[in-house]
N, C-alpha and C positions, 0 to 999 in steps of 0.2 A: 486245064490249069494243073500244074504240079502240086501235089499235096491235097487235092480235092477228094475227100472221102465221102461225098454225099451219097453215092451209089452203094457204098459199103455199109455206112452207118445207118442209113434210113431204110427201115424195113417196110414201111408203108402200112396201109390198112390191112392187107392180106397177111402180113407178118404178125400183126397184133391179133388177128382172127386165129391164126395158127397157134399162137401162144395160148390164147384162151381155150382153144380146142384141146390142146395138150393138158392144160390144168384140169379141165372138166373130165376129160377121158381118164387121166391118172387118178383123180378122186374116185370116179366110178369103179374102175378096175381094181384099185387097191382095196376099196370097201368090199367089193365082191370077193376078192381073194381072202381077206380077213374073215368074212362071214363063213366062207368054206372051211377055213382053218379052225373055226370054233366047233365045227361038227366032228372032225377027226383029222389027224395028221396026214393021212393019205389024201383026203379031200383038199387039204391045203396045197399040196404039191400039184394036184390036178387043177385047182383054182388058179395057181400062179402060172402054170404052163398054158392053161386056157386063156388067161388074161393077156399073156404075152402074144399069143396067136391072134386073139381078137384085136388087140392094139395094132398089130402089124397089118391085118386085113383092112381095118378101118382107116389106117393111115394111107395105105396104098389107094384105097377108094377116094380119100380126100384129094390126093395128088392127081389122080386120074380125072376127077371132076374139075379140079382147078385147071388142068391142062386142056380139057375140052371146052370149058366155059370161058376161060380167060383169053382175051385178045392179045395180051402182052406176051405170054409164055416166057416168063422170066426164069431162067435156069438158076440164077442166084437164089431165088425163093425156094426152089426145090432143094438146093444144097442146104440152105438155112433150115428148111423143114426137117430134113433127115438128121441134121445136127441136133435139133430139138428132140427128134425121135430117140436118138441114142442117149441124150442127156436124161430125158424123162424115164426111159426104160431102165437105165443104170440106177437112177435115183430110186425107182420103185423096187427093183430087185434088192438093192442095199437096205432099204427100209424093211421090206418083208423078211429078209434074212435076219436082220437084227431083232425084229419082232419074234421070229421063230426061236432064235437063241434065247431071248429073254423068257419066253413061255416055257421052253425046255428046261432052262435053269430053275425057274420057279416051280416047275413040276417035280424036279429032282429034290429041291429043298423041302417041298411039302411031303414027299415020301419019306425023307429021313427024319422029319420032326414028329 
């Protein structure tokens, strides 16, 4: 049927699982990066880079497990998953950079006062 978007708009249960997976993973990795940043600026950079690397490895593992376990093997899900990956990674980096700038600005203000 023309105009039928059920395959495009319905992400199914695995799509919701993937979204919950990214929310929890982002909370964990962002928290880990911020805790590293509290210790020293060099650890902040290491924490962010390590977090991005861990996120990538865990996400690839998630997709491989899905591909092996799933009987459907929906390539649309994999495209959706990596769009989520890019969205959450960009969101995390933007948040951490803004947090770093705020902390740096506050540090400069406290030194001048």
